[in-house]
MIDOSE-1310 file (N, C-alpha, C; in nm, 2 decimals, decimal comma, always signed):
residues 79
xxxx	+11,92/+4,21/+11,92/+11,88/+4,21/+11,78/+11,85/+4,07/+11,73; +11,73/+4,06/+11,66/+11,69/+3,93/+11,61/+11,71/+3,93/+11,46; +11,70/+4,04/+11,39/+11,71/+4,04/+11,25/+11,65/+4,17/+11,19; +11,63/+4,17/+11,05/+11,58/+4,28/+10,98/+11,46/+4,23/+10,90
xxxx	+11,37/+4,32/+10,87/+11,26/+4,29/+10,77/+11,22/+4,42/+10,70; +11,14/+4,40/+10,60/+11,09/+4,52/+10,52/+10,99/+4,60/+10,61; +11,00/+4,73/+10,59/+10,90/+4,82/+10,66/+10,76/+4,78/+10,64; +10,73/+4,74/+10,52/+10,59/+4,71/+10,48/+10,54/+4,58/+10,54
xxxx	+10,63/+4,50/+10,60/+10,59/+4,37/+10,66/+10,55/+4,38/+10,81; +10,57/+4,50/+10,87/+10,53/+4,52/+11,01/+10,39/+4,56/+11,01; +10,30/+4,49/+11,08/+10,16/+4,53/+11,08/+10,14/+4,66/+11,14; +10,04/+4,74/+11,09/+10,01/+4,87/+11,14/+9,96/+4,88/+11,28
xxxx	+9,90/+4,77/+11,33/+9,85/+4,77/+11,47/+9,96/+4,77/+11,57; +10,09/+4,75/+11,53/+10,20/+4,75/+11,62/+10,24/+4,89/+11,66; +10,18/+4,99/+11,59/+10,21/+5,13/+11,62/+10,12/+5,19/+11,72; +10,05/+5,11/+11,80/+9,95/+5,17/+11,89/+10,01/+5,21/+12,03
xxxx	+10,13/+5,17/+12,06/+10,19/+5,21/+12,18/+10,28/+5,33/+12,17; +10,35/+5,36/+12,27/+10,44/+5,48/+12,27/+10,57/+5,45/+12,19; +10,65/+5,55/+12,18/+10,77/+5,54/+12,10/+10,89/+5,58/+12,19; +10,99/+5,51/+12,18/+11,12/+5,54/+12,25/+11,23/+5,56/+12,15
xxxx	+11,34/+5,62/+12,19/+11,45/+5,65/+12,10/+11,57/+5,57/+12,15; +11,64/+5,52/+12,05/+11,76/+5,44/+12,08/+11,88/+5,52/+12,02; +11,98/+5,55/+12,10/+12,10/+5,62/+12,05/+12,22/+5,54/+12,09; +12,33/+5,56/+12,01/+12,46/+5,48/+12,04/+12,52/+5,54/+12,17
xxxx	+12,61/+5,46/+12,23/+12,69/+5,50/+12,34/+12,79/+5,60/+12,28; +12,82/+5,71/+12,35/+12,91/+5,81/+12,30/+13,05/+5,75/+12,27; +13,10/+5,80/+12,16/+13,23/+5,75/+12,11/+13,24/+5,75/+11,96; +13,35/+5,79/+11,90/+13,35/+5,81/+11,76/+13,32/+5,68/+11,69
xxxx	+13,38/+5,56/+11,73/+13,36/+5,44/+11,66/+13,21/+5,39/+11,67; +13,16/+5,40/+11,79/+13,02/+5,36/+11,81/+12,92/+5,45/+11,72; +12,94/+5,58/+11,72/+12,86/+5,67/+11,65/+12,87/+5,65/+11,50; +12,99/+5,62/+11,45/+13,01/+5,60/+11,30/+12,94/+5,47/+11,26
xxxx	+12,96/+5,36/+11,34/+12,90/+5,23/+11,31/+12,75/+5,24/+11,31; +12,69/+5,31/+11,41/+12,55/+5,33/+11,43/+12,49/+5,41/+11,31; +12,56/+5,52/+11,27/+12,52/+5,60/+11,16/+12,52/+5,52/+11,03; +12,62/+5,44/+11,01/+12,62/+5,35/+10,89/+12,51/+5,26/+10,88
xxxx	+12,48/+5,19/+11,00/+12,36/+5,10/+11,00/+12,23/+5,17/+10,98; +12,21/+5,29/+11,04/+12,09/+5,36/+11,02/+12,07/+5,40/+10,87; +12,18/+5,45/+10,81/+12,18/+5,49/+10,67/+12,14/+5,38/+10,58; +12,20/+5,26/+10,60/+12,17/+5,14/+10,52/+12,02/+5,10/+10,54
xxxx	+11,97/+5,11/+10,67/+11,84/+5,07/+10,69/+11,74/+5,16/+10,62; +11,77/+5,29/+10,61/+11,69/+5,39/+10,53/+11,70/+5,36/+10,38; +11,82/+5,33/+10,33/+11,83/+5,31/+10,19/+11,76/+5,18/+10,14; +11,76/+5,08/+10,23/+11,70/+4,95/+10,19/+11,56/+4,93/+10,24
xxxx	+11,51/+5,04/+10,31/+11,37/+5,04/+10,37/+11,35/+4,92/+10,46; +11,44/+4,90/+10,55/+11,43/+4,79/+10,65/+11,41/+4,84/+10,79; +11,36/+4,76/+10,87/+11,35/+4,79/+11,01/+11,42/+4,67/+11,09; +11,46/+4,70/+11,21/+11,53/+4,60/+11,29/+11,43/+4,54/+11,39
xxxx	+11,43/+4,41/+11,40/+11,35/+4,34/+11,50/+11,44/+4,31/+11,62; +11,39/+4,34/+11,74/+11,47/+4,31/+11,86/+11,39/+4,27/+11,97; +11,45/+4,21/+12,07/+11,39/+4,17/+12,20/+11,45/+4,26/+12,30; +11,36/+4,32/+12,39/+11,41/+4,41/+12,49/+11,35/+4,38/+12,62
xxxx	+11,43/+4,39/+12,73/+11,38/+4,38/+12,86/+11,40/+4,51/+12,93; +11,30/+4,58/+12,96/+11,31/+4,72/+13,01/+11,36/+4,72/+13,16; +11,33/+4,62/+13,24/+11,37/+4,61/+13,37/+11,43/+4,47/+13,40; +11,50/+4,45/+13,51/+11,56/+4,32/+13,54/+11,46/+4,20/+13,54
xxxx	+11,35/+4,22/+13,61/+11,25/+4,11/+13,63/+11,13/+4,12/+13,53; +11,14/+4,20/+13,43/+11,03/+4,22/+13,34/+11,03/+4,11/+13,23; +10,92/+4,09/+13,17/+10,91/+3,99/+13,06/+10,97/+4,06/+12,93; +11,04/+3,99/+12,85/+11,10/+4,05/+12,73/+10,98/+4,09/+12,63
xxxx	+11,01/+4,20/+12,55/+10,91/+4,24/+12,45/+10,97/+4,24/+12,31; +10,90/+4,21/+12,21/+10,94/+4,21/+12,07/+10,91/+4,35/+12,02; +11,01/+4,42/+11,97/+11,00/+4,56/+11,92/+11,05/+4,57/+11,78; +11,01/+4,67/+11,71/+11,06/+4,71/+11,58/+11,14/+4,84/+11,59
xxxx	+11,25/+4,85/+11,54/+11,33/+4,97/+11,54/+11,33/+5,04/+11,40; +11,28/+5,16/+11,40/+11,27/+5,23/+11,27/+11,38/+5,34/+11,26; +11,45/+5,34/+11,15/+11,56/+5,44/+11,14/+11,51/+5,58/+11,11; +11,59/+5,68/+11,16/+11,56/+5,82/+11,14/+11,69/+5,89/+11,14
xxxx	+11,71/+5,97/+11,04/+11,84/+6,04/+11,03/+11,82/+6,19/+11,05; +11,85/+6,24/+11,17/+11,85/+6,38/+11,20/+11,97/+6,44/+11,13; +11,97/+6,58/+11,13/+12,09/+6,64/+11,07/+12,21/+6,62/+11,15; +12,20/+6,62/+11,29/+12,31/+6,61/+11,37/+12,34/+6,47/+11,41
xxxx	+12,24/+6,39/+11,43/+12,26/+6,25/+11,49/+12,16/+6,15/+11,44; +12,20/+6,04/+11,38/+12,10/+5,94/+11,34/+12,05/+5,87/+11,46; +11,93/+5,81/+11,46/+11,87/+5,74/+11,57/+11,77/+5,64/+11,52; +11,73/+5,55/+11,62/+11,63/+5,45/+11,59/+11,51/+5,48/+11,68
xxx	+11,39/+5,47/+11,62/+11,27/+5,48/+11,70/+11,22/+5,34/+11,73; +11,20/+5,31/+11,86/+11,15/+5,18/+11,90/+11,00/+5,19/+11,91; +10,93/+5,10/+11,84/+10,79/+5,09/+11,84/+10,75/+4,95/+11,89
């Protein structure tokens, strides 16, 4: 995680690639903390900026994580 920014500050051309889903590791503490973070991101209209390496030898990518609150389980969409 690098930080947070307003949803409106992420350029629309960043939405041209596929979407992946980020979920917490199973466990009551992990899921509660993750749900609280997703809820606050929705309330404040923020997205998370992060750096991800999909494979060991791959170059890191800058991604934006958008909150989504399903009925059963909150999650983040990686764009």
